[in-house]
N, C-alpha and C positions, 0 to 999 in steps of 0.2 A: 383241464390242464392248468387254468388259472389257480383252482383251489389247490392243486398239488404244489404248484410253484410258491404259493403263499405259505402253506404248511411246511415245505422244505425250508424256506427262510426262517421262519418261526422256530423250527427245530434247531437250525444251524446257530442262529444268534441268541435264542431265549430259553428254550426248553431243556435241551439235552447236551448240546454239542458246544456250548459257548466256553466251557472251561478247558475243553481240548483245543479249541481255536486259540485261547489264550496261552496254552502250554506251547503249541506249535510256533505261535509267534514269538514266544520267549526263545526257542531254540534258533529260529531264524535271525532274530535281533541281537543275538550274542555269538557272533561267528567265530570269535577267538577261542571259544570253549564248547563248540557244538560237538556232541559225542557222535551223532548220526550224519552219515553222508547225504548230499542232497538227493540221491536217488532214493534213499531210505525215508527222507522227509516226504518225497514225492508220493512214495508208497502209503506213507501215513495219511496223507492228504486224500488218497484214493479210498482208503478204508473209511476215512471219516465221512466221505461222500456217500459211500454205500450205506454206512450206518444211518446217516441222516435221511437217506431215501427211503430205507426200509422203515424207519420210525415214522416219517411223514406219510406212509401209505398204510402201516399197520399198527402205529403207535396208539390207536385208540383202543386196543386190545391189551389186557393186563399182561399176559404171558410175553407176547412179542415185545412189549414195552420194556419189560425186565430183561430179557435175554439179549435182545439187540443192543442194549446199552454197553455190552462187553466187547463189541467187535474191536473198537479202536485200542483199548487198553491191551486186549490180547495181542493185536498187531504190533504195538509198541514193545510189548515184552519180548515177542519172537524177535523183532528187529534188532533190539539191544543185545539179546543173547546171541543171535547169528553174528553180529558185528563184533562181539567181544568187547563192547565199549564201556563195560562197567558191570557190576553185579546186577543181575536181574531183579533182585528185591531191594532196590535202593530207594530212596525217598520218592522219586518221580513215579516209579511203579507203584509204590504204595498208595500215593495220592491218587493216581489214575484209577486204580481198582477200587479203592475205598469209596471215592466219589462217585463212581459208576454204580457201585452197589447201592449205595445210600440214595442216590437220586432215582435210579431205576426202580427200586423197591418202594419208595414213597410215592412215585408218580403211578406205579401199578396199583398200590393200594388206593390212591385217590380215584382211579378209574372204577374200582371195585365198590368204592363207598357210595351209598345211596342217600345218606342224610348230609345236609349242607354243613351241620356243626362238625361232622367228622371230616369233611373236605377242608373246612377251614383250619382245624387242628393239624391235619397232614400238611397243609400249605404252611403253616407256621414253621413246622420242622424242616420242610423243604428249604424255605428262606434261610433258616439258620445254617443248614448244610451248604447252601450257595455261598453265603457270606464267608463261611469258614474255609471253603475251598479256594476262593480268591486270596485270601489272607494267606493261606499256606502256599499257594503258587507264588504269590509275590515274595514271600520269605525265601522260597526256593530260588527264585530270579536273583534276589539279593545275594544269597549264599554262592550262586554260581559265579557272579561277578566278583565277589570279594575273594574267593578261593582262587580264581583265575589270576587276579591281581598279585595274590601272595605267591602263586606258582611262578609266575614271570619274573617277580622280583628275587626269587630264590629263598623266600621265607619258609616254604614248605617244599616237601619232595613230591614226585609224582604219585607215590603210593599214599602219602597223606592227602593229597588232593582228592584221590578217589574215596578214601575213607571218610572225607568230610561230607560226602553224600550218602553214606551208609545210614541205614534206618537207626542203628544204635546211636548216632550223633544227633539225632533230631531234637530231643528234649534239651540238651545244653546250647545247641545252635539256636533253637527258637527263643530260649531265654535270653540269650545275647542280643537277638534280633529285636525283642520287645522292649530292651531297655533303652532303645534310640527313641528320642522324643518324636521325630518325624514318622517313625513307624507306628508308634502309637496313634498319632494323628491319623494315619492312613487307615488304621483299624477302626477308629472311631467314625471316620467317613463311610467305610464299608458298611458298618452296622447300621449307620443312619439311612444309607441307601436301601439297605435290606428292609428296614422297617417301613420305609415309603413304598417299596414294591409290595410288601406283604399286605399293606393297607388297600392297595389298588386291587390285588388279587382277591381279597376278602369281599371288597365291594363288588367285583365282577361275579363272584360265586353268589353273593346275596341277591344281585339283580337277576342272574339266571334262575335262581330258586323262585323269585317273585314272578318272573315270566312263566316258568313251568306251572305255577299255581294260576296264573291269569289264563293261559291257554287252555288248562284242563277245565276251567269254569266258564269259558266263553261260549255263549249260545250263538248259534248261526243267525246272521242277519236276515232281516225279513222285508220285503217290500210290499206295500199296500196293492191291493188289486181293486181297481175301481169297479169292476164287474165280476164279482166273485161266482155268481150264479151261472154264468155261460162262458163259452169260449169264443175268442175273436182273434183276428189277425192283427198284429201290431208291428210297428217298425222298432226294432231292437238292435242292440249290438251284444253279440255273444262272445265270451271268452272261453276257450277250451284249452285245457292244459294237462299235460300227463308227464310222468317220469320215464326217461329213456331206459330201455332194457330192464323194466321193472320185474318182469317175469323170472329172468336168470337171477336176478339179485334176490329175489324172494325164495326161489329154490335153494339158492346156496345158503342164505341166511337162516331158513327155517321159518315156520309159520308164526311163532310168537314174535320174533324180531320183524318180520314183515308186517304184521298188524300194528306194532308199535311205530314203525316208520310211517304207515298209513295215517295213524292217529295224529302224528305231528304234521304231516302233509295237509290233512283236513283243517287242522287248527290253524296253520299258518294262512290258508286261503280264506277261512273265515275271518281271520283277523284283518287281512288287507282288504277284503271285500267290504267290511263294515267301515274301513277308513274312507271308502270312496263311493259309498251308496250303491254297492252292488247287491244283486240277489243271488244267493247260492241255489241254483236250480237243483243240482244233484251231484253226487259223488258216485262214480261207477268204477270200482277197483281203483287204480291209480289216476283216473281222469277226473278232473274237477271242471264242471260246467257253471259259468257265472253269467247272469244276464243283466245288462244295463238298459236303462230307458223304458222300464216297464210302465211308468206313470207319465210318459211323454217328455222327458227331460231332453232338452235340445242338446246337450253336451254328453250324451251317453257314449260316444266314441273316446271323447277325451277321458271320460272317467275310466273307461275300460283300459286305455293305454297307460293311464296314471296307475291304475291297480296292478297291472302287469309289471311296469317298471318298478313299482313299489316292492313287489314280491321278489323280483331279481335283485334288487338291492339287499333284501334280507335273505337271499339264498345263502351267502357265506355264513351268515349267523346261524341259519337252519342247519347247514353242514356240520358246523362246529357244535351245535347241539346234539346232533346225531352221534358224532364222533366222541363227545363227552359221556354219552351214555352206552358207549360200546355198540352202536347200532351200525349197520351197513350205510355208508355215506352216500347220498344221492349226488351224483357228480354232474349230470345234465338234465335239464328239464326242456320242454317245448311248450310253446304258447301261440295259439292262433286266434286272431280277433277278425271277426266280420259283421259288417252291419247290413241288415237286410230284413225281410218279413218272416215272422214266426206265428205259429198258433199258440195262443196263451189262455189258459184256463186251468180251473181246479179239477184235480183228480181225487176220487174218493178210494182208498185203498185200506183194507183192514179196519174200517171204522174211523180212519184218519183222512183229512183233507189237506192237500198241499197244492201249491201253484206250480204248474208244469209248462215247460216250453219246448215245442218241437217243431220241425220244419226245416226249410231250406237254410236259414241262418245257423242253425246248429250243426247241419251236415257240413256247411262250408267252413265254419270255424274248425270242426274236427279235421277236415282236410288240410286246412292250412297247418294245424298243429303236426300233422304227419309229415308235411313238407319241411319242417324244421331240421329233420335228420339229413334230408337230401341237401338242403343248402347250407348245413352247419350253422344254423341260427337258433337262438333261444326264444325269439319273437318274430312272428310274420303277421302283417296286416293284408287284408284284401284292399282292392282299389276303392270299394265303397266306404270301408272304415277309414282309409287314408284321406279320402276327400272331405270327409266331416271334420278332420283336425284343422286347428288353426295353423297359420304359417309357422309359428314358433315350434310347435309340435311336429309339423311336417319335416322341419329341418333336421330332426334326429334320424330320419329314415331315408332309404334310397331304393330305387326300384331293382329287385333281384332277377326278375324275369317275367315271363307270361306263362299262365297255367290254364289248362282247359278243366273246368269243373264239370262234374257229372250233371247231364241234362242240358248243358249249354253247347252251342255251336261255334262260339268265338272264344279264343284264349283272353284272359284279363291279367293285367299286371298285378304282382304281389310285391310286398315291401318288407324290408328288413332293416335293422339298425345299422348305421354307418359304423 
């Protein structure tokens, strides 16, 4: 829900709806010459909300990104035609449709593009279109104010007032608009802001491209084993994480997209594990199992919690990364952390040897991970892990309830984030 809300606001204010918001504000703030009635403006706002919600949920796909961009322009054209408030193909209609086509097409092509230089090229054209759109809408606002003043003073008739907004009058009216020094200054400022925004977007694309290369080349972290030749029981802290409802997501997305999501999922866990000294024990489907404290670190629980919180902080970026690649977005994850005893030793499989961790600690962490759905939490700690945290870390958590683990006779507390 948090991810959708953030994407909704970004769509509404930054990506696809900001020029429509500007246009509606223009209608509302010029009450003397508003051609649409309040009920029509309300209907237009509802259509804008529907368009923004659809783009926020499906805008990572090229075709929906393009098609949904026309919902509000189509609504405005229908409302103006129904209200008989002017010619349907006036400047406002032309600006809305042209801008929607331009922005929607370039954004769809950006989604389809795989090379970063193509994305940067398309972003440059998108910035030019955005700047041009705001200049034209500001010109249209000025034209409405000037024409309304002329109508009220009797300088022009009602028919001349309507004709001033006709598409045929665009070129002479815009030339008159551009001759004003303050309007030239406004256009210069819009171009400057556009160039700054373009620089930030290109920097973001370049950083994401470097992140892609870094994730693709990242090797899983390893933890030394003081006794590689034999197995033994050690106190460890286990982090067990999975993706909620991954099987339906994979079935709907198809095998290729599902594998690509898992590749990104594994890479992100490898990355955060390396930051906090964790050992990636194994990946099983969409489940990630990390172990802390293999060499007797006293702060294993602290490291595990820090790793989990680090991943949850990175989750919005992970979601954006999936959306930018037209992959299904992982909306919810669960993470369970438990401190306890586990059998640790080397396994020889297919001529390869790897460190493996099995036992009660792994099973308990998996159980805590499954409880995340029941408690609507993204991170749950066992009492044993919670007790090993410092007071500062414990302050971030609260008791959720008590749970009876398999093989135990007494329920124990579990803790989630406040």
